[in-house]
N, C-alpha and C positions, 0 to 999 in steps of 0.2 A: 309210306311207299314213295320212292322216287324212281321215275323212268329216265333212262338215258338212252342214247343212241349207240349201238354195238358197233366198234370198228371192225370191219371186215376186210378181207383180201379177195383177189380174184375180180372178175368183171361181172358185176350184178346185172339182173334183167333190166330193161328199159322200163320207165314207167307205164302202168297198165292198169286196167279195171276189167271186172267181170271175169276174172282168172280163177283157177283152183290154186289152193295151198294146202297140201297135204302134210300131216306130221308123221313121221315114222319113229316114233319114240324109241324102239327097240335098237334102231340103228342111228339115233342121234342125227336125224336129217329132215329138213323141210324140202319138199318137192313143189315147184310152181310150174304150172302148165297153162298154155294158150293165154286166152284174154284179148283185149283190144287198147287201142290207144286213140281217142277221139281227137287228138291233136294231129294226127298225121292224115295227108289227104290221101294218099293210096295205100292200099296193102295195110289197113289199121287192125287187121285181125292177126293174131299170131298162132303159129303151130310148134313154137319152141318150148323147151323145157330146161329149167335150172334147179340146181341142188344146192341148198345151203348145209354145209357141214356144220352142225351145231357144236362140236368138240372144237374145230379149228376155226370156227367162224370164217369159213372160205366159201366163195361162191365157185360152183362148177358148172359149165355149160354142158349139156347132155348132146352127144352126137347120135343121131338117130341112125338107125339101120333098118333095112327091109322097108315094109310099108310106112310111110310117113303119116303123122297125125294130120288131120285136116284142119285149117286155121278155124279156131273156134272161141267163143266167148260164152258166159252165161251158162256152163256146163258144170257137170257134177263129177266129183272124183272123191274116192275114199280109200282107206287102208284098212286091211283086216288081217289079224294074226293069230 
């Protein structure tokens, strides 16, 4: 087996740890939410969300509406169908 980096388009999320990454196999997407970046001095916890379209290999930033996620890290997420 040989691993390689996939060429993607769009703006990917900034480096982070302690985020969630949830695979939605039926929709062909991965959703990344929250996390933190220890290299940032302020606001190191994120409340953002990104989608990677696995068919187009394109990053899409999610515009949240209504109640925003509270900044979070070391949390859980799951997908159920």
